[in-house]
C-alpha positions in Angstrom: 100.8 61.1 101.1 102.3 63.5 103.4 104.9 65.5 101.5 106.3 67.3 104.5 109.6 65.5 104.1 110.1 67.0 100.7 109.9 70.6 101.8 112.7 72.7 103.1 114.1 71.7 106.4 114.1 75.3 107.8 110.4 75.9 106.5 109.1 77.7 109.4 112.1 80.0 109.8 111.2 82.7 107.1 114.6 84.3 107.8 116.5 81.4 106.6 114.3 80.9 103.4 115.2 82.3 100.1 112.8 84.8 98.8 111.9 84.8 95.1 108.9 85.8 93.1 106.9 83.2 91.5 107.3 84.9 87.9 110.8 83.9 88.0 109.7 80.3 87.9 107.8 81.1 84.7 110.7 82.7 83.2 112.9 79.7 83.8 110.2 77.2 83.0 109.2 78.6 79.6 113.1 78.4 78.4 113.0 74.8 79.8 109.8 74.0 77.9 111.3 75.8 74.8 114.4 73.7 74.8 112.4 70.5 74.8 109.8 71.5 72.3 110.4 73.9 69.7 106.7 74.5 69.0 106.8 76.6 72.2 106.7 80.4 71.4 106.1 83.3 73.7 103.9 86.5 73.1 104.1 89.5 75.5 102.3 92.7 75.9 104.9 95.2 76.4 105.9 93.8 79.8 108.8 91.5 78.7 111.0 92.1 81.8 108.5 92.3 84.5 106.9 89.1 83.4 110.3 87.5 83.0 109.6 86.6 79.4 112.8 88.3 78.5 114.7 85.1 79.4 112.9 83.3 76.4 113.3 86.1 74.1 117.1 86.1 74.8 117.4 82.4 74.3 115.0 82.0 71.5 114.4 85.6 69.7 113.0 83.9 66.7 110.2 82.3 68.6 109.3 85.5 70.6 106.8 88.4 69.6 106.4 91.6 71.3 102.9 92.5 70.9 102.8 95.9 72.3 100.1 97.4 74.6 97.5 95.0 72.6 96.2 92.1 75.1 93.2 91.2 72.8 95.4 91.1 69.7 97.8 88.8 71.6 95.1 86.4 72.4 93.9 86.1 69.2 97.3 85.9 67.4 98.2 83.2 69.7 94.9 81.2 69.2 95.9 81.6 65.5 99.4 80.3 65.7 98.1 77.5 68.1 95.7 76.4 65.2 98.8 75.9 63.1 100.7 73.8 65.6 102.5 76.1 68.0 102.2 76.0 71.7 102.1 79.7 72.6 102.4 81.3 76.1 101.0 84.8 76.3 102.3 87.1 79.2 101.1 90.3 80.8 99.7 91.3 84.3 96.7 89.3 85.2 94.6 92.7 85.4 95.2 92.8 81.7 95.5 89.2 80.6 92.9 87.6 81.5 91.3 90.6 82.7 91.3 92.9 79.6 91.1 90.2 77.0 88.9 87.8 78.5 86.4 87.9 75.8 89.3 87.0 73.2 90.3 84.2 75.4 87.0 82.8 75.5 86.0 83.1 71.8 89.4 82.2 70.2 91.1 80.1 72.8 88.8 78.3 75.0 85.9 77.7 72.4 88.4 76.3 70.0 90.2 74.2 72.6 93.6 75.3 71.6 96.8 74.9 73.6 97.5 78.7 74.5 99.0 78.9 78.0 97.9 82.2 79.6 100.5 83.3 82.5 98.8 86.0 84.5 101.5 87.8 86.4 101.4 90.3 89.1 98.4 88.8 90.7 97.0 89.6 94.1 97.2 92.5 96.5 101.0 91.6 97.0 101.6 93.8 93.9 101.8 96.6 96.5 102.2 100.1 95.5 100.7 99.8 92.1 97.3 99.8 93.8 93.8 98.6 92.6 94.0 98.9 89.1 97.0 96.6 88.8 96.1 93.9 91.7 93.8 91.1 90.0 91.5 89.7 92.6 89.0 88.2 90.2 91.1 86.1 87.5 90.7 82.8 89.2 86.6 83.3 88.9 87.1 84.5 85.2 89.2 81.5 84.2 87.8 78.6 86.2 84.4 79.3 84.7 85.6 78.8 81.2 85.2 75.2 79.9 88.3 73.5 79.0 90.5 75.8 81.0 93.1 74.3 83.2 93.7 76.8 86.2 97.1 76.5 88.2 98.3 78.8 91.2 101.7 77.6 92.2 103.0 78.1 95.8 106.6 79.2 95.1 109.3 79.8 92.5 110.2 76.0 92.2 106.7 74.9 91.7 106.0 77.8 89.4 108.7 76.4 87.1 107.3 73.1 87.4 103.8 74.2 86.5 105.2 76.1 83.5 106.8 73.1 82.1 103.8 71.0 82.8 101.1 73.0 81.1 103.2 73.1 78.0 102.6 69.3 77.7 98.9 69.5 78.2 96.5 69.5 75.1 94.2 72.1 75.8 94.4 75.9 77.2 95.6 76.8 80.6 95.9 79.7 83.1 98.9 80.1 85.4 98.6 82.6 88.1 101.9 84.6 89.3 103.1 86.9 91.7 105.3 90.0 91.6 106.6 90.1 95.1 109.4 88.1 96.6 107.8 85.0 98.6 109.3 82.1 100.5 110.8 79.4 98.4 109.8 76.4 100.8 109.5 73.4 98.3 112.2 71.6 96.4 113.2 69.9 93.3 112.0 66.6 95.0 108.7 68.0 96.2 106.1 66.0 94.1 103.8 68.1 91.5 101.4 66.9 89.0 98.6 68.9 87.3 95.3 67.9 88.8 96.8 66.5 92.1 96.8 68.0 95.5 99.4 67.4 97.8 99.2 67.0 101.7 102.0 69.0 103.3 101.0 68.4 106.8 98.8 65.9 108.6 96.1 66.8 110.7 92.9 65.2 112.3 91.1 68.3 113.5 90.5 70.6 110.6 92.0 71.0 107.1 93.5 74.0 105.7 93.5 74.1 102.0 95.7 76.7 100.2 97.1 77.9 96.9 99.7 80.3 95.7 102.2 81.7 98.1 99.7 82.1 100.9 100.3 78.5 101.5 103.2 79.3 103.5 101.0 81.2 106.0 98.8 78.4 106.2 101.8 76.2 107.2 102.8 78.8 109.7 99.4 79.0 111.1 99.1 75.1 111.5 102.4 74.9 113.2 101.3 77.6 115.8 97.9 76.0 116.2 99.7 72.7 117.2 101.0 74.4 120.0 97.4 74.9 121.3 96.3 71.3 120.9 94.8 71.9 117.2 96.2 69.5 114.6 95.7 70.9 110.9 96.1 69.1 108.0 97.5 71.3 105.2 97.0 70.8 101.6 98.6 72.6 98.4 95.6 72.8 96.1 97.5 74.2 93.2 95.5 73.0 90.4 92.1 74.8 91.0 90.7 73.1 87.8 90.7 70.1 87.3 90.5 69.8 91.2 91.7 66.7 93.1 88.3 65.7 94.2 89.4 62.5 95.9 92.0 64.2 98.2 89.9 67.2 99.2 86.6 65.1 99.8 88.7 62.7 101.8 90.2 65.4 104.0 86.6 66.9 104.7 85.3 63.6 105.7 88.4 62.7 108.0 88.5 66.4 109.8 85.0 67.3 109.6 85.9 71.1 109.0 87.8 73.1 106.2 89.3 76.5 106.1 90.3 77.8 102.4 93.3 80.4 101.9 93.8 82.3 98.8 95.0 85.8 97.6 91.9 86.2 95.6 88.1 87.4 96.2 86.4 84.9 98.2 83.7 84.9 95.7 84.4 82.5 92.8 87.9 81.6 93.7 89.6 78.5 95.1 87.4 78.3 98.1 84.4 78.6 96.0 85.4 75.7 94.0 86.1 73.6 97.3 82.7 74.6 98.6 80.9 73.6 95.4 82.7 70.2 95.6 82.0 69.5 99.4 78.3 70.5 98.9 77.8 67.5 96.7 79.7 65.0 98.4 80.4 65.6 102.1 79.1 69.1 103.3 81.1 70.4 106.5 81.7 73.9 108.0 84.0 76.0 106.0 85.5 79.4 106.6 87.0 81.4 103.8 90.2 83.3 104.1 90.4 85.6 101.1 89.6 89.1 100.0 86.1 90.2 101.2 84.3 92.0 98.6 86.7 94.8 98.0 89.3 96.3 95.7 92.9 96.4 96.4 94.9 99.5 97.4 98.3 100.9 97.4 100.8 99.8 100.2 103.8 97.8 101.3 102.9 94.0 100.3 103.3 92.5 104.0 100.9 95.4 105.3 98.3 94.7 102.7 98.2 91.0 103.5 97.6 91.8 107.1 95.0 94.7 106.3 93.1 92.4 103.9 92.9 89.5 106.5 95.4 87.1 104.9 98.0 86.6 107.3 98.9 83.9 109.8 96.7 85.5 112.5 93.5 85.7 110.2 94.0 81.9 109.2 94.2 80.9 112.9 91.1 82.9 113.6 89.3 81.2 110.8 90.4 77.9 112.1 89.0 78.6 115.8 85.6 79.9 114.2 85.2 76.8 112.0 86.0 74.5 115.0 83.2 76.0 116.8 80.8 74.9 114.1 81.9 71.4 113.7 
């Protein structure tokens, strides 16, 4: 079902949209989850304010643990707490969790199938001046390959809050990817969200653009501009990378005959790769990948980096034009 009616009315006028980091949605969402379920606890690796975990620490100080710069310990302690009935959220920059503690996540969380929720903040090149060491571009690949792991990448702060509340309720481990930079708030409380279900944000018959995370906004702007040239693009918010909404993705590929995937992550192993794996089995169609092309990040203003790395509106439009030539 087309959900455009549930998006902000001034969707394509960025100057009129509120700009808020998706990490704020986690901060608000984990407090809401904690209010509903006393089993929810939060552990942080010395980045309490940056990850917005301070909101939970202020509300529930007895259910908050500051672990210090010890991401591996944070994962294993959370796994132990989960084994005894808690619902732990572990928070750090995505380069450190799941980057640094991937082995502990695999061994103590995923293998044991315990409900630890890994909140990877400051993901993508839009971290900006912090540079390559702090710009996680491989984390979706790390997490989606782990059995039992749910992977969610919300598109704005409103959806990030919904995702945080939702993962608190699912039985197994989950990874939620969050951004540092302020990005457009273009969904609303009425915009549908459900783990494992992709949403069609724009109808179109010529090509399907599948996006996740804040770059979904660029995909919607690109689709609107392409429409002026007579190309009607269907735009899908594929926020749940695992488990993916196979039915919606396959149907869109069959009906439009071409796909472009858009993500602030390495092209290899990310959401686009997951889509390609799915379509190769069910309905192979031409596909173009908008993502980071086998390189590390670098320091710079977020908007400049988005353009430099080929993730802007222009790059998405060019990818659509290329894929249409291959139909």
